[in-house]
C-alpha positions in Angstrom: 92.5 111.3 149.5 89.3 113.1 150.6 88.8 112.9 154.4 86.1 110.5 155.4 83.9 113.2 156.9 84.0 115.2 153.6 83.3 112.0 151.6 80.4 111.1 153.9 78.9 114.6 153.4 79.3 114.3 149.6 77.6 110.9 149.6 74.7 112.2 151.8 74.1 115.1 149.4 74.4 113.2 146.1 72.3 110.3 147.2 68.9 112.0 147.3 65.7 110.1 147.4 63.9 112.3 144.9 66.5 111.5 142.3 67.6 108.1 141.2 71.4 108.0 140.9 73.1 105.3 138.9 76.8 104.8 138.6 77.6 103.2 135.2 80.8 101.3 135.6 83.0 98.6 134.0 85.9 96.5 135.1 87.8 97.2 131.9 87.7 99.6 128.9 86.2 98.9 125.6 83.0 97.2 126.8 80.7 100.1 125.6 80.1 101.6 129.0 79.6 105.2 127.8 77.4 104.1 125.0 75.2 102.3 127.5 75.1 105.4 129.7 74.3 107.9 126.9 71.6 105.7 125.3 70.1 104.9 128.6 69.9 108.6 129.3 68.3 109.2 125.8 65.8 106.5 126.3 64.7 107.8 129.7 64.5 111.3 128.4 62.1 110.2 125.7 59.9 108.8 128.4 59.4 112.3 129.8 62.1 111.8 132.4 64.6 114.6 133.1 68.1 113.2 133.0 71.6 114.5 133.8 74.7 112.5 132.8 77.8 113.4 134.6 80.9 112.4 132.6 83.5 111.3 135.1 85.6 109.4 132.6 88.5 111.7 133.3 90.4 113.0 130.3 87.7 111.9 127.9 84.7 113.7 126.5 82.9 110.7 125.0 79.5 111.7 126.3 79.7 115.0 124.5 80.9 113.3 121.3 78.1 110.8 121.2 75.6 113.5 121.8 77.2 115.8 119.3 77.7 118.6 121.8 80.8 120.1 123.4 81.4 121.4 127.0 83.3 124.6 127.7 83.2 124.3 131.5 83.7 121.3 133.8 82.5 120.6 137.3 85.9 121.3 138.6 86.2 124.6 136.7 83.1 125.8 138.4 84.4 124.8 141.8 87.7 126.6 141.3 86.0 129.7 139.9 83.1 129.5 142.4 80.7 129.6 139.5 77.3 127.9 139.7 77.6 124.3 138.6 74.6 124.8 136.4 76.8 126.9 134.1 78.7 123.7 133.2 75.5 121.9 132.2 75.1 121.3 128.5 71.6 120.8 127.2 71.5 118.0 124.6 67.7 118.1 124.6 65.2 119.9 126.9 65.0 116.6 129.0 68.6 115.4 128.6 71.6 117.3 130.0 75.2 116.5 130.7 78.2 117.9 132.6 81.9 117.1 132.3 83.6 116.3 135.5 87.1 117.7 134.9 90.6 116.8 134.0 91.6 114.5 136.9 90.4 112.9 140.1 93.5 114.3 141.9 91.9 117.7 141.8 88.7 116.3 143.3 90.6 114.6 146.1 92.5 117.8 147.0 89.3 119.8 147.7 89.5 122.2 150.6 86.7 122.5 153.2 85.5 125.6 151.4 85.4 123.7 148.1 83.3 120.9 149.6 81.0 123.4 151.3 80.5 125.1 147.9 79.8 121.8 146.1 77.3 120.9 148.8 75.3 124.0 148.2 75.6 123.7 144.4 74.6 120.0 144.2 71.1 121.0 145.2 70.2 121.6 141.5 70.4 117.8 141.1 67.0 117.7 142.7 65.6 119.0 139.4 66.3 115.6 137.7 64.5 112.3 137.8 67.8 110.4 137.0 71.4 111.3 137.4 73.8 108.9 135.6 77.4 108.9 136.6 79.6 107.7 133.7 82.8 106.5 135.5 86.1 105.6 133.8 87.0 102.0 133.3 88.1 100.1 136.5 87.8 101.7 139.9 90.0 103.2 142.5 89.7 104.2 146.2 89.0 107.8 144.9 86.3 107.0 142.4 84.4 105.0 145.0 83.5 108.3 146.7 81.3 108.9 143.7 80.3 105.2 143.0 79.2 104.6 146.6 77.2 107.9 146.5 74.9 106.4 143.9 71.7 104.5 144.7 73.2 101.6 142.8 76.0 100.7 140.4 75.3 99.2 137.0 78.3 97.1 135.9 78.7 96.7 132.1 80.4 93.5 131.0 80.7 91.5 127.7 80.8 87.7 127.3 84.6 87.8 127.0 86.3 85.9 129.8 88.6 88.8 130.5 85.6 91.2 130.8 84.0 88.8 133.3 87.2 88.6 135.3 87.6 92.4 135.4 83.9 92.7 136.3 84.5 90.5 139.3 87.5 92.6 140.3 85.1 95.6 140.4 82.5 93.7 142.4 85.3 92.7 144.9 86.4 96.3 145.3 82.8 97.4 145.7 82.3 94.7 148.3 85.3 96.0 150.3 84.6 99.8 150.0 80.8 99.9 149.8 79.4 96.6 150.9 75.8 97.8 150.9 75.9 99.3 147.4 73.6 97.3 145.1 75.4 96.1 142.0 73.4 95.3 138.8 74.8 93.8 135.6 74.2 94.7 132.0 75.7 92.2 129.5 76.7 94.1 126.3 77.4 92.8 122.8 75.8 89.4 123.6 75.0 87.1 120.7 71.6 86.2 122.3 69.8 86.0 125.6 71.2 82.6 126.5 74.8 83.9 126.1 73.9 86.9 128.2 72.4 84.8 131.0 75.4 82.5 131.0 77.7 85.5 131.3 75.8 86.8 134.2 75.6 83.4 135.9 79.4 83.0 135.8 79.8 86.4 137.4 77.1 85.9 139.9 78.5 82.5 140.9 82.0 83.7 141.8 80.6 86.8 143.5 78.2 84.7 145.6 80.8 82.0 146.4 83.7 84.2 147.3 82.1 87.4 148.5 78.6 86.3 149.5 77.4 89.2 147.4 74.3 88.8 145.2 74.1 90.7 141.9 71.0 91.7 139.9 70.6 91.0 136.2 69.3 94.2 134.5 69.3 92.9 130.9 71.4 92.6 127.8 72.2 94.5 124.6 72.9 92.5 121.5 75.9 92.7 119.2 74.1 94.9 116.6 75.8 96.7 113.7 73.5 99.6 114.3 75.7 100.6 117.3 78.9 101.1 115.2 77.0 102.9 112.5 75.5 105.3 115.1 79.0 105.9 116.7 80.4 106.8 113.3 77.5 109.2 112.8 78.1 110.6 116.3 74.5 109.8 117.3 73.1 107.7 120.1 72.0 104.4 118.6 68.6 104.8 120.2 68.0 107.8 118.0 69.8 106.5 115.0 67.4 103.5 114.6 64.6 103.1 117.1 63.5 99.8 115.3 66.9 98.1 115.8 67.3 95.0 118.1 69.6 96.9 120.4 67.1 99.8 120.8 64.3 97.3 121.6 66.4 95.6 124.2 67.3 99.0 125.8 63.5 99.6 126.1 63.3 96.4 128.2 66.1 97.7 130.5 64.4 101.0 131.0 61.3 99.2 132.1 63.0 98.3 135.4 63.5 102.1 136.1 60.2 103.6 134.8 57.7 100.7 135.1 56.5 101.4 131.5 55.9 98.2 129.7 57.7 97.6 126.4 55.5 97.1 123.4 56.4 93.9 121.6 57.9 94.3 118.1 55.3 94.1 115.4 55.6 91.8 112.5 56.8 94.5 110.1 59.4 95.7 112.6 60.8 92.2 113.1 60.8 91.6 109.3 62.5 94.9 108.7 65.2 94.1 111.2 65.8 90.7 109.6 66.0 92.2 106.1 68.5 94.8 107.4 70.7 92.1 108.9 70.6 90.1 105.7 71.5 93.2 103.7 74.4 93.9 106.0 75.8 90.3 105.6 75.5 90.5 101.8 77.4 93.8 101.8 
């Protein structure tokens, strides 16, 4: 495991005040974490924010798949070859970039002092971005918390399923142990409606408060919308696939907490179009 002094140096460099760093995490797989990270990045970039997504879901390349781009170099490739980390950055759009972490966290934990020194100097290009989103793999380990606790806050993605809530609490418990001061926010994905989302958050908040004394923040929810699956099949972010969809509108509400830009209420024709789309989907 990375020595504590190296980990502390890494945290101090990644957690810069000029750049908002958010670790997108989940207690289990299959909750739509990467979809949330990618579409959040897209939404922010379309509000004239420069965004970098670091794909740390080891062994996967889902960020690239959803953005329709491939990555030839990883962060760890650059460290090994002493190449500028910027060479591993893939430009999805002028405002949205991503970088793939590498093949395994064991490599990351076996860094030498020279490796860490190189990374410290290279991480300075993060200052160019307004937001850095860390897409972590499902669950959390002692090793991944070097990255999670480096962020300004963690956004925990859960669904209304009881198992997802339980696994979400397991993450909060681990965060409380390894990074007690790390703020944890919650996004409820695939909720039927706002009431179900709030009930899901309340259950997670209650056990967290009762057993850990840790308070969570409710960021918002994304509805169970057929637009998401259609967009995944088309290998496009749902926010670009259909900006008028319910799920895209809800994502606008979530980005408000980051940018301060108010969401325009859906106009009558937008609401009517969404209802007609849903009716058409049910008939099919």
